[in-house]
C-alpha positions, 0 to 999 in steps of 0.5 A: 574576852572583851572589856564589857564581858570581863566587867560583867564577870568581875562585878556581877553574878553572871554565871560561872568563872573558869580558872584562866579568868579567875587566875588572870583577874586575880593577878591583874587586879592585885597588881593594879591595887598595889600600884594605885595604893603605893602611888597614893600613899607616896604622894600624900605621906611620902612613905613607901608601901612595901610589898610585904605590907600589901600582902600582910593580913594585918590591916593595922600596918596598912593604916599606920602608913596613912598617918601624916596624910590628909584626913580624908585619905583613910576614907578614900582608901576604904571606899577604894577597897570595897569593890575589890572585896566584892570581886574577890568574894563573888568570883571565888564563890562562883569559881568554887561552884564551877570547879565542882566543890561546895561554893561556900568554900569560896567565902574563905577568900576573906580570911587572912592567910587562908585566902592565899591557899583558897585562891591558889586552890581555885586557880588550879582546880579544873572546870567541871561544867556539870557541877552547875546544874541548878535545882528546881525553884518556884518562879518569883511570882509565887513568892510572898514577901513574908512567907515561911521561907523568909521568916526562916531565913531571917531567924537563921541569919539572926541566930548566926549573928547572935551566936558569933556576937556573944561568943566572940565578945563575951567569950574571947573579948574581941571586937575583930575582923571576924565580927565585923567582916565574917559575921554580917557576910555570913548572915546575909548569905544564910538569909539570901540562900534560905529565902531563894532556895524554895522560891526564886526571889528578885534581887531587890527583894533579896537586898531588902531582906539583907537590910532587914536582917541588919536592922533587926540585929541592930535593934536586938543589940539596942533593945538588950543594951548591948550597944548604943545607937551611935556605935551601931551607926558607925558600924553600919557603913561596914556591915550593911554592904557586907550583908547585902553582898552576902545575900546576893551571893546566897541567892546565886548559890541557891539558884545556880547550884545544888549546894546545901546548908551543910557546909554552913554549919562548919563555917558557923563553928569556925567563926568563933574559933577564928575569933579566939585565934584573932584575939591572940594574934592581933596587934595594937599599934600606937597611932598619932593624930596631928592637928595644926592651927596658925595663931596671930600671936607670939608663942609667949602669948599662946603658951598660957592658954595651952597650959590651962584655958577657961570654959569653951562655948557650948558646942554647935558641931553636930558631932559633939551634940550626938554624944561624943566626948566634948572638951569643956575646959582645962586646969592645972595643979602645979607647974613644970614637970610633975604638975597634973593637968586636968582636961575636963570633957563632957563625960569626965576628966582626962588626968594628964601628968606633965612630962615635958615643960619647955616654955614656950615651945613644948608641953607634953603629958601622959594620960593617967586616967580618961573618961568614956569616949561618948554617951550612947543614945539608948532607950536604957539609962545605962548601956554597957558595951564591952568596948566602952567599959574596957576603953578600947580607945585609949589615949596614951599621951599628948603634947602641944608644940608652939613653933615661932613663925616670926612676925608675931605668929605661931604654929600651934600643933596638937598631938595625941597618941592612942591605941585602939583595940577594935578590928579591922583597925583600917576601918575603926581608926578612921572614926578615931582619927575623925573624932580626935581631929574634931576634939583637937580643933575645938581646943586649938581654935579656942586657944587661938581665939583667946591668944588673939583677943585684945587684953 
């Protein structure tokens, strides 16, 4: 098989996948992905990516390895992984159909642990060409943009989303990979399948339908005050591509196989159960965010502005103007270990008992209380998403270190340790790190300006 043909098989929906191509591609891409990720992690963080971590279903462990690297590294690794997710999903669905089993079985390749069994099974089953006899469908020209099939597809996809959202979040109280990976993918597949089974629609029409499904789902969450606009926009880069990918796969299943919706209902039952299992097995590692500035002043001059500082200027950064909690000022009650520092944000106060007072080198503190991480944009006065109410993002402790560089200069380091109870953490911690870095920079730059200002 030449390279161009192989790329069509991997990246497109160009017919069935035989078991030799499936096995060779899976092994080859796994080796390539591991080699690149191990090299990048080692180059930017000095850490080693163990093979056991690479194959582990815990994305949180992988995210921990990126700590210490540049801020953009996590986003780059996320974008790098997206084509591999599509290839695994697309080839597994088509391989299942070519092996004579229900193509919906291929979706399980995205489930941790289960995916190993799925790939081994699909690589071993013999090819059954007769299984791919396509059903009869009306030509695309006969399709209406908003005919009854499209409306049924839209309604069914939204029903899938509402069910898994309510059960996963309110029954099992988990924002997990099942919600953010499995749900949008299955919503897209259901919509793409139901819309294309009676009438073969164009790829653009199917992509448009998948996008409409996600916009409608987001609109429902916004209208019923389950979520705010900021959180929906943060989720969009993850859920929108998955919905579109699912819709294209659903279109292929509808046009190339005799598969029915029967097996989808078993997946619908499995998703909430998987969400429940996920809530019992997910880990909550502690992450560290470090931000550094260099100050043209000695540590003694910097220290007093670290302990407490007056009002910061009104934020001009779009990030804070969108409603993310913004530091405003800091004050302290007492001095030394046992004193209580209050860092006032736009959403409330962080209450920080001092645990280390090593003047003028280190100030460390725990976080006893913290405010909401943002003020949501919503048509309602108050929004009560569980992840904000339960404070899924929790700051645990923090510190400032002042390193004397000589010649009247200081390296000022700000650190925050936090946990995040939302999954996949490899994605959501990108937003958390981004947010905390912005908060650090606003505070550290303010301290720098105060320390460098003439008295």
